[in-house]
N, C-alpha and C positions, 0 to 999 in steps of 0.2 A: 919020421918027423916027431920031434918031442912036442909034448903037450904042455902049453904054457899055464900051469896050475894057478899061478898067482892072479893072471888075467882072468882065467875062467872063474875062479872063486869071487874075485872082484865084481865081475859082471853079474854073477848069480846074486850077490849080495845087494847089488845095485837095483836088479829087477825086483827083489823082495821090499827093499825100501820104497820104490815106486808104487808097488801095489799097496802097500801100508799106507803111504800118502794118499792115494787115491780113495782107499776105504775111509781114511779118517777126514778128509775134506769133502766127501761126497755131498754132505748137507749143505755145503756152501756154493756148490756149483751153479745152482738157479741164482744165488746173489751175483756171483761173478759174471755169468752170461748177461743178466739184466744189466750189470754196471758196464759191460763192454758195449752195449746197445746204446746206453745213455751217453757213453763217452764218444762214440762215432757221430752221434747227432750234435754234440756240442763242440766237437774238435775244431770243425771250420771256423767258428766264430772265435775260439781261443787263439788259433793260428793267425786269424786277421788281427786280433788285438796285439799278438805278439809281434806282427810284422810293423806295429807302430812303436817298436822299441820298448814296449813294456815287458818286465820279466814275466816268464810264463807263469809262475805262481801267482802273480799279481793279476794277471789277465784272468785266470781260472777264478780267483776270489771275486773280481769285479763281476764276471759273469753270474756266479752263483748268488751274489748280493742282489743282482738285478732280478734274477729268477725268483728268489725269496720275495722280493718287494712286490712283483707282479702277483704271486701267489697270494701274499697277505691282504693286498688290495682287493683281489678277486673274491677270496673266501670271506673277508669282512663284510663285503656287500651281498654275497649269495648264501653262504651257509646259514647264517641266522635265520633267514626267510625260509629256507628249505626245512630247517629243523622245526621250526614253528607251524609249517603247514603239514608236515609229516606227523607231529604230535597231535595236532587238531583231528587229522584225519583218522588216526588210531583210536582217539578218544570218542570220536562220533561212532565209529564203527564198533567199538568195544562195548559201548553203553546202549546204543539204541538198536542195533542188530539189523534184521532183514526189513524192519518196519521203515528204517531210514532209506534203505537201498530202494525199497518199492516207490519211494517217492520220486526217485529220478524217472523222468518222462519215459525214456525208452525202456527201462525195466517195468514200469507201471503199465506200458502198453502190452508187454508180454503176459503180465500178470493178469490184466483183464481179459486178454485172449484165453488164458488158461481158464479163467472163471467162465467164459462164455462155453467153452468146450464141456466144462462140469455141468453146466445148466442143460447142455443138449444131450450129454452121455451120462446119465446117472452112475454114481459110483466110480467114475474115473479118477477123480482126485487129483488132477493136473495142477491146480492152483496150490493145494497143499504140498505136493512134491516140489513144486517150483519154490516155495517158501523155505523148504528144508534145505534146498540147495544153497539158497541165499544165506541161510543161517550157517551152514558149514563154511561158507566162504568168508563169512564175517568172523567166525571162530577161529579160523586159520590166520586171518590178519591180526586179530587180537592177540594171537600167541607170538607174534614177531618179537615183542620185547624179551619175552621169556626165552625164546630161541637164541637171541643175541646174547643173553646173560649165561645160557648153558653152553654156548660155544665161545666164551671169552678167550680162551687159550688160543684158538685158531685166529680171532681177530686180533689179539696182541702179536701173534706171529706175523700176520699181514701188516701191522703197522710197524713191526721192528724191520720186515723186508723193505717198506717204503722209505724208512729212515736210512737204513744200512746202504743201500744201493747208490744213492747220491755220494755218500762218504766214500765208498770204494772208488767210485767214478772219479773224485775229486784228485785222489791219489794217481789214478790212471792217467789223467788229463795232465796233472803237474809234472809227472815223471815220464812222459810219453818218450822222450828222446833217450832216456837212460834205459827204459824197457827195450825200446827199439835196438838200441846199442848192444844190450845183453843178449836179445835173441840172435842178432847177427854174429855176436861172438861165439855162439854153439856151432856155427857151420865152419867147415874147413875152407881153406884158400881156394880149393877147387870149385866149391859150391857158393862162394861168397857173392859173386855177380848175380847168380841165379837167385839168391836169398833176397838180395835187395829187390831184384824185379818182382819177385812173388809178394814180398810185403807191401811194395807199392800198389801193386794190382789188387791185392786183398783190401787194402785200405780203400782203395777207389770203388771196387765193386760192392764191398759190403756197407761203405759209408754212404754211397750214393743211393742205394736201394733203401736204407734206413730213413735217411733224410726225406726221400720221395714219399714213403709210407706216412711219415710224420705230417708232411704238407697236405696229403690227401685227408688224413683225419682231421686237420685244422680246417681245410676248405669245406668239407662236408659239414663239420659242426657249426660253422659260420653260415652256410647256406641254409641248413635245417633250421637253425635258430631264426633266421631272417624270415624264411617261408612260413614257419609256425606263427611267428609274431604277426605276419601280415593277415593270416586267417583266423587269428584271435585265440589260440591255443595258449592256456597258461603254463608257465615254467618252460617258456621256449628255449632258453639257454641250457637248462638242465637235460631236457629231452634232445636238443641238438647235440650236445657234447656226447651224451649216451649214444646217440646215432652215429656219430663220428668214430667213436672208439669201437662200437660194434661193426662198423662198416670193413674194419680189418678181416672179419670172417666173410670170405666170399659167400654169396647166395644167401646164407642165413642171416647175415648182419643187417642187410638193408630190409628185411621183412621184420626184424627186431624193432628198428628204428620206427617204421611205420605202425607197427601194433602198439608200440608205447605211445605214440601220439594220439592214436584212435581211442585206445583205452583211457587216456587221460580226459578226453571229452566225454567219453561215456561215463566215467565215474563222476563227473561234475554234473551230469544231468544234461548235457548237451544234446541237441536235435540230431536226427540221423544225417541231416544235410551238413551239420557242422562236421561230424564224424567223416563224412565223404570229403568235405574241404581238406581236412587233416590228412587224410589218405592221398589226395592229388597232391598236396603241397610235397610230401615225402616222395612221391613218385616223380615229381618234376625234379626234385633234388637228385634223385638217382639217375634220371635222364641226363642231366648235365654232367653229373659225375663220370657215368659210363662212357659219354661221347666226347667229353672235352677234357675234363680233370684227369682221369685215370690214363686215357691213352697218351697225353702229353706228359704228365709227370711220372707216372708208375710204370706205364706200357713200355716205355724206351729202356727200362731198367730190368724188367723181368720177362722171361720167355718160357712159360710154363703152359702145357696143353690144359684147356678148361676141364677135361676129365681127370687129369691128374690132381688139379686144384680141387675138385669135387671130393675125390678118393681121399686126399690128404686132409680135407677138413672133417670128413666122417671118421677116419682113423684117429685123429686128434681127439674128437668128442668121445669116441669109445675109450680111448686111453686115459684121459684126464679131464674130461668135462668142458666146461666153458673156456677155462684158461688156455688148454691145449688147442682148442678150436681157434682161439686168437692167434697163437704163436705157431701153429704147426706150418701153415704156408710160408711165412718169412724164413722159419727155421730150415725147412727142406730146401727152399730156394738158395739160402746162404751156404748150405753144406754143398749143394749142387755146384754154385759158383765157385766155391774154393777147390773142390776136387776138379773142376774144369780148367781153372786157371793153373793148378798143379800139374795136371796131365799135359796141358799144351806146352808148358815152359819146359817140362822134363822131356818131351819128346824133342823140343827145339835144340835142347842141349845135349841131346843123344844120350841121355842118362838110362832112359828106359827104351 
């Protein structure tokens, strides 16, 4: 049997080109992955607008303008207040130091208790050490602006990421049918029907899961904001949104939301009872989420053992910190879903 050297050389060169392309574009994989997630979430709305006989590009444009309008309205009302409060907190802590923190009732009670211990046990110095701890905490907070300036390149990269992902997603949404047609064109006639089924099931599985996760984030954010408003915690919307996003991280996310609410009351000088109310409010949100929202919305789309979820979160944290803790479980589940769909259909068509 003679060797087809032309075909062999072509395949070899093709592999080299593919490897070179992967190396060259490796830095934008994260952009593309985030854009695909964004696309799956928005696609049903675009498809619905398209069904109303609007051109797809116009449907995408209307949706983007609507989202921009909502964001502008939201940030114009919330961001200035948050910046003012943040600057005020940094100014107070940076100039008044531990003396200011000791005025907070809860901290003051600890300081007085340390003073009583010093009076009973000469040479203990508990109050002095407690003051040193507060000074170190204040110094750390006061260095935050300098930290932001020293890491401006990372901040600029994050801003670039946030700006580019919607732009990439715009083209993915607008040209969805062309991209789908191109992908189907890569398959031979033998696998054409299988390719259509696979793309449909992947769209359904991935899209349903991502939209369910988004709905849970919104639901937890609204419930947390409402609950914290009722118990009188300041900045309930900011804390609620933070808790909703953190809730993506199983086990650790809910704890973060509760801790953020309690610490807010603590640093504002609230009584212990107010901190307890904040903790109970966030606990009630988790009860509703775990027993109603998650089982109905997300539980029907994901089937991962709790132990696997916990190990995935821990592995994500060790690999890449908070960001990978956020995305590790969804990413592992999506890969599992894609492999499962592919395996079932390949077996059904007797290809494997």
